C-alpha positions in Angstrom: 0.0 0.0 0.1 2.8 2.6 0.9 4.7 2.3 -2.3 1.5 2.6 -4.3 0.3 5.7 -2.5 3.8 7.2 -3.2 3.7 6.5 -6.7 0.2 8.3 -6.9 1.7 11.2 -4.9 4.6 11.5 -7.4 1.9 11.4 -10.3 -0.1 14.2 -8.5 3.1 16.3 -8.2 3.3 16.6 -11.9 0.1 19.0 -11.7 2.0 21.3 -9.1 1.8 25.0 -9.8 4.9 26.3 -8.1 6.5 29.0 -10.2 7.4 31.1 -7.1 9.2 28.6 -4.6 9.9 25.8 -7.4 9.1 23.6 -4.4 6.8 20.6 -6.0 4.5 18.6 -3.7 2.2 15.8 -4.4 -0.1 14.0 -2.1 -2.2 10.7 -2.2 -5.1 10.4 0.3 -6.6 7.0 1.0 -10.2 6.9 2.2 -11.7 4.3 4.4 -13.1 2.5 1.4 -9.9 2.5 -0.4 -10.6 5.5 -2.9 -7.5 7.6 -3.6 -7.7 11.4 -3.9 -4.6 13.2 -5.5 -3.6 16.7 -4.5 -0.8 19.1 -5.5 0.5 22.4 -4.3 -0.8 25.5 -6.1 0.7 28.9 -5.5 -0.4 32.1 -6.1 1.4 35.6 -6.6 -0.4 37.1 -3.6 0.4 34.3 -1.3 -2.8 32.6 -1.0 -1.2 29.2 -1.9 -2.7 25.9 -1.1 -0.7 22.6 0.0 -0.9 19.3 -1.9 -2.3 17.5 1.3 -5.1 20.0 1.7 -5.8 20.0 -1.9 -6.5 16.3 -1.7 -8.5 16.6 1.5 -10.8 19.2 0.1 -11.2 17.3 -3.1 -12.2 14.1 -1.1 -14.6 16.1 1.4 -16.2 17.9 -1.6 -17.1 14.5 -2.9 -18.7 13.5 0.4 -15.9 11.6 2.1 -14.9 12.3 5.7 -13.2 9.0 6.8 -9.7 8.4 5.8 -6.8 5.8 6.4 -3.7 7.3 5.1 -1.9 9.9 3.0 1.5 9.8 1.1 3.3 13.0 0.4 6.4 13.7 -1.7 8.0 17.0 -2.1 11.2 18.8 -3.2 12.8 21.6 -4.9 12.3 21.4 -8.7 10.6 18.2 -8.2 13.5 16.2 -7.0 12.0 13.9 -4.2 15.3 12.8 -2.8 14.2 14.0 0.8 11.4 13.4 2.9 8.7 16.2 3.1 6.5 16.4 6.2 3.4 18.3 6.1 3.0 21.8 7.4 1.4 22.9 10.6 -1.8 23.8 8.8 -2.0 20.5 7.0 -1.4 18.6 10.1 -4.4 20.6 11.9 -6.4 19.9 8.7 -5.7 16.1 9.2 -6.6 16.2 12.9 -10.1 17.7 11.9 -11.0 14.7 9.8 -8.9 11.9 11.0 -8.3 9.9 14.1 -4.9 10.1 15.9 -3.6 6.9 14.2 -4.1 8.2 10.8 -1.1 7.2 8.8 1.2 9.8 7.2 3.7 8.3 4.6 6.7 10.5 3.7 8.2 9.2 0.6 11.0 9.8 -2.0 11.6 9.0 -5.6 13.3 5.6 -4.7 10.1 4.6 -3.0 11.8 4.7 0.3 9.6 5.9 3.1 8.9 6.5 6.8 5.4 6.1 8.3 4.0 8.3 11.2 0.8 8.4 13.1 -0.9 11.9 13.2 -0.4 11.8 17.0 3.2 11.6 16.4 3.3 14.8 14.2 0.7 16.7 16.0 0.6 15.8 19.6 -1.4 18.8 20.7 -3.9 19.8 18.0 -6.3 22.6 18.2 -9.9 21.6 19.3 -12.9 23.6 19.9 -14.6 22.9 23.2 -18.3 22.2 23.1 
């Protein structure tokens, strides 16, 4: 599963629009019923950019999915995925909104090497509304 999701994330990265940073990111989000949603980062000159991870989540959520198993993420300068690329804080918080603490985050590279983390490892103290 991990290597297949990384391959999907690499595919998603091909649609990245990152002319300002040249930092290309792709994500592949796996729903509980095994549907895969792809996302890429999309930059904007005024700074209102969107990360690949959130793009994948927003696509899935807008299609009615709200239960997820895992996400694979690849990223690197000029599309070279030789290092692992962890999600930013905003993406981690978005994940905590829709995923349980054992949601799997797979950080991969172009050699299909990877490390897996549970959401609780990458965001031990998420923001939650009381109520």
